[in-house]
Every structure is written in structure tokens, then in C-alpha cells.
C-alpha positions as CSV (number, residue, x, y, z in Angstrom):
1,M,81.9,94.6,113.5
2,E,82.4,95.8,117.0
3,P,84.7,99.4,117.5
4,G,88.3,98.3,116.9
5,E,87.7,94.9,115.1
6,T,89.8,93.9,112.2
7,V,87.5,92.1,110.0
8,A,88.9,90.3,106.7
9,L,86.9,89.3,103.3
10,V,88.8,86.7,101.2
11,G,87.4,84.5,98.3
12,P,87.9,84.4,94.7
13,S,87.5,86.8,92.4
14,G,83.9,88.1,91.7
15,A,82.9,86.8,95.0
16,G,81.6,90.1,96.3
17,K,84.3,91.4,98.5
18,S,84.9,95.1,96.7
19,T,81.2,95.3,96.4
20,I,81.2,95.3,100.2
21,I,83.7,98.4,100.2
22,Q,81.6,100.3,97.5
23,L,78.3,99.4,99.5
24,L,80.2,100.8,102.8
25,L,80.9,104.2,100.4
26,R,77.4,104.5,99.2
27,F,78.7,104.1,95.8
28,F,75.3,102.5,95.9
29,D,72.9,101.3,98.1
30,P,71.7,97.6,98.8
31,Q,68.6,96.6,97.4
32,N,67.3,94.4,100.6
33,G,68.6,94.9,104.2
34,A,70.6,98.1,105.5
35,I,73.6,99.0,106.8
36,L,74.1,101.0,110.0
37,F,76.9,102.8,111.4
38,D,76.7,103.6,115.3
39,G,73.1,102.0,114.9
40,I,72.1,104.6,111.9
41,N,71.3,103.6,108.8
42,L,73.7,105.1,106.0
43,S,71.0,105.8,104.2
44,D,69.6,108.5,106.6
45,L,73.3,110.3,106.5
46,T,74.8,112.3,104.2
47,R,77.7,111.1,102.2
48,S,80.1,113.6,103.3
49,A,78.9,112.9,107.1
50,F,79.7,109.2,107.2
51,R,82.5,109.3,104.8
52,K,84.6,111.9,107.1
53,R,84.6,109.1,109.5
54,M,86.3,106.9,107.1
55,A,89.6,106.1,105.7
56,V,90.1,104.4,102.4
57,V,93.4,102.9,101.3
58,P,92.4,101.5,97.6
59,Q,93.8,98.8,95.3
60,D,95.2,101.6,92.9
61,P,95.5,104.6,95.1
62,V,94.7,108.5,93.6
63,I,98.0,110.0,93.3
64,F,97.4,113.8,92.2
65,A,99.8,115.6,89.9
66,A,101.2,117.6,92.9
67,S,103.9,117.3,95.6
68,V,104.1,114.5,97.8
69,R,103.2,116.7,100.8
70,D,100.0,117.9,99.2
71,N,99.4,114.0,98.3
72,I,99.6,113.1,101.6
73,R,98.1,116.3,103.3
74,F,94.8,115.5,101.1
75,G,94.0,113.3,103.8
76,R,93.6,116.7,106.7
77,P,94.3,119.9,104.5
78,D,94.9,121.4,107.2
79,A,97.1,119.5,108.8
80,T,101.0,121.0,109.5
81,D,103.9,119.9,107.9
82,E,104.8,118.1,111.5
83,E,101.8,116.1,111.2
84,V,102.3,115.2,107.8
85,L,105.8,114.0,108.4
86,K,104.5,111.9,111.2
87,A,102.3,110.2,109.1
88,A,105.0,109.6,106.6
89,Q,107.1,108.1,108.9
90,A,104.2,105.9,110.5
91,A,103.7,105.1,106.9
92,A,107.4,103.6,106.5
93,A,107.3,106.3,103.8
94,A,109.6,108.7,105.0
95,E,112.9,107.4,104.2
96,F,112.0,106.8,100.5
97,I,110.3,110.6,100.5
98,K,113.7,112.0,101.8
99,K,115.6,110.5,99.4
100,L,113.7,112.2,96.9
101,P,115.0,115.3,94.5
102,Q,112.9,117.9,96.7
103,G,111.8,115.5,99.4
104,F,108.5,116.2,100.4
105,D,108.2,118.9,98.3
106,T,109.1,117.0,95.1
107,Y,106.3,116.9,92.2
108,V,105.2,113.2,91.6
109,G,103.7,113.6,88.2
110,E,100.3,113.0,86.6
111,R,99.1,109.7,88.8
112,G,102.3,109.3,90.5
113,V,104.0,108.4,87.5
114,L,107.2,109.4,89.1
115,L,106.7,106.7,92.0
116,S,106.6,103.0,92.1
117,G,103.5,101.0,93.1
118,G,104.8,100.7,96.6
119,Q,106.1,104.0,97.1
120,K,102.2,105.4,96.1
121,Q,100.9,102.6,98.6
122,R,102.7,104.0,101.0
123,I,101.7,107.5,100.5
124,A,98.3,106.7,100.6
125,I,98.4,105.1,103.7
126,A,100.2,108.1,105.2
127,R,97.3,110.0,103.6
128,A,94.9,107.7,106.0
129,I,97.4,107.8,109.0
130,L,96.7,111.6,108.9
131,R,93.0,111.2,108.3
132,D,92.8,109.7,111.5
133,A,88.8,108.2,111.1
134,P,87.7,105.9,113.5
135,V,87.1,103.6,110.5
136,L,89.5,101.6,108.0
137,L,88.7,100.4,104.9
138,L,91.5,98.1,102.7
139,D,90.9,97.4,99.5
140,E,93.6,95.0,98.4
141,A,96.3,97.2,99.7
142,T,99.2,95.3,99.5
143,S,98.1,93.6,96.0
144,A,100.5,93.7,92.9
145,L,103.8,94.6,94.6
146,D,107.0,93.0,95.3
147,A,107.8,91.2,98.5
148,E,110.2,94.2,99.7
149,S,107.4,96.5,99.3
150,E,104.6,94.6,100.6
151,R,106.5,93.9,103.5
152,A,106.9,97.8,104.0
153,V,103.4,98.3,103.3
154,Q,102.2,95.7,105.6
155,L,103.8,96.7,108.3
156,A,102.3,100.1,107.8
157,V,99.1,98.7,107.8
158,D,99.2,97.2,110.5
159,E,100.2,99.8,112.7
160,L,97.3,102.1,110.5
161,A,94.9,99.3,112.1
162,R,95.8,99.6,115.6
163,D,92.7,100.7,117.6
164,R,90.6,101.5,114.6
165,T,87.5,99.3,113.2
166,T,89.0,97.8,110.3
167,L,87.7,96.1,107.3
168,I,90.6,94.3,105.0
169,V,89.9,92.9,101.4
170,A,92.4,91.1,100.3
171,H,93.4,87.8,97.9
172,R,97.0,87.4,99.6
173,L,95.7,85.3,103.1
174,A,99.3,86.8,104.7
175,T,97.8,89.8,105.0
176,V,94.5,88.7,106.8
177,K,96.2,86.3,109.4
178,K,95.8,88.4,112.6
179,A,92.6,89.7,111.5
180,D,90.1,89.4,114.6
181,R,87.5,87.5,111.9
182,I,87.8,86.4,108.7
183,L,84.8,85.8,106.5
184,V,84.9,83.5,103.6
185,L,82.7,84.7,100.8
186,D,82.1,82.7,97.6
187,Q,79.3,83.8,94.9
188,G,77.9,86.6,96.7
189,G,77.6,85.2,100.0
190,V,79.3,84.2,103.4
191,V,80.0,80.6,103.0
192,A,82.7,80.2,106.3
193,T,83.7,82.9,109.1
194,G,86.8,82.5,111.9
195,T,90.1,83.2,112.7
196,H,93.0,82.0,110.3
197,D,93.5,78.7,112.1
198,D,90.1,78.1,112.9
199,L,89.1,78.5,109.1
200,V,92.2,76.2,108.3
201,G,91.6,73.5,110.4
202,Q,87.5,73.1,109.0
203,G,88.8,72.7,105.5
204,G,87.0,74.0,102.8
205,L,87.7,77.2,100.6
206,Y,89.9,78.8,102.9
207,A,91.8,76.1,103.5
208,R,92.4,75.3,100.1
209,L,93.1,78.8,99.3
210,A,96.0,78.4,102.2
211,K,97.0,75.4,100.9
212,L,97.8,77.2,97.7
213,Q,99.4,80.4,99.0
214,F,101.6,78.9,102.0
215,T,104.0,76.5,102.3
216,D,103.9,76.4,105.8
217,G,104.1,72.8,106.9
218,A,101.4,73.4,109.8
219,V,98.7,74.6,106.8
220,L,100.0,71.5,104.8
221,E,99.5,69.3,107.6
222,T,95.9,70.5,108.4
223,E,95.1,69.7,104.6
224,V,96.3,66.0,104.5
């Protein structure tokens, strides 16, 4: 990946998308080959050293039994209240937070039980914005959300990805149409690469997935 580039990983379940995220975070190391970060093998760096340069928004974000403010501030513990507020605004979260009983000081319960799925995702995105890391990993960040929540989260994701090197894992192709490059994975390997329009025009797995997910006439026309 080039600095500032947005790359998406798509493909059926079990294709290896989330495994790549796990490798990047060094939950385990590759048996063959190497992953380089600014030309340095990740295995030569301490986990804390490179993880400081990465922000992650997972499919199921970790929400702590604490206040909204503390959950966002987990991205950067020394952040000021003003910085927390700005991160929440950028994540399209400030409006719903202000409506909570105690606003940013509202206790959200164990695993954020008092929040909806979309609200949890927006807090996770605010946390990532506050972290301000040069590399952003998005692992199914808008999955399992209703249409309204997904739109709000997607706008926040677009803002977060700006001027960062971003890797997106997604089942919903609508979330990756704007990516600079899309890698299509199947059975553990890359079977195609290109932009959304390129891949739809090529036919194959991506075009079939697009046909299933979109009702856009241009997409369907390409498939005919």
C-alpha cells in the first residue's frame, strides 16, 4: 500500500480478509514472507511500537463499562475534553451523545449495553479519530447496522480515512466503491484487483457480488 492510499478487501466468508487484519496487528506472524511497515519487518518491531501508529475500528467494537467520554478518550488518554468533543463531532456521534442523560458523562454499561449498534460504532470511530494514527484498519465497520445508522457511520468513516493509509474489510460493496484499489479474495488468495468500475467490467466474482448487492442499472447492464 502507498501512503494515503485506501485499499479494500472483499470476498466471500472464509476468503481470508479478517486474517490479514490479524496479521497486520501481529496476533500471529506469517509462516512465509514478511509484512513491512515503512520498509521494516513487523517482526523486528515491538507490538507496542507499531500499534501506536495504527487505529482499528472492528466489527464488534470494545465498549468499556465507563462513561462515553472515557470510552472515546481510550484512543488517547491524555486528550482534552475539547479534543474528545471534536472527535465525536467528526464521527457523527456528538448529536446523539448530547441527548444521553448525562451527555458525555453518561455511563454506558457493561459492553455498552445502553447503546445501539450504530452508536457503539460511532464511538469506536471517534476513538480512532482521536488516536490520529497514520494507518487505519476498518474491519466490517458498518456491518449489521440499519440503513440510517450505516449512512451516519459511513460518512464518519469517509472523514476518518481522509489523508490516512486505510485498509477496509467489507462484505457490503457500497462501503468500498470509493476505494483507490480493491483486492478480491477467494479461498485465501487474491483473484482480482482494480477499482470498483474496473472489477465490475471484468466480470468474475466481484461482478457477481455487485449484481447481488446493487440494483443500479449500470451494474446490472455490465453483467448482461
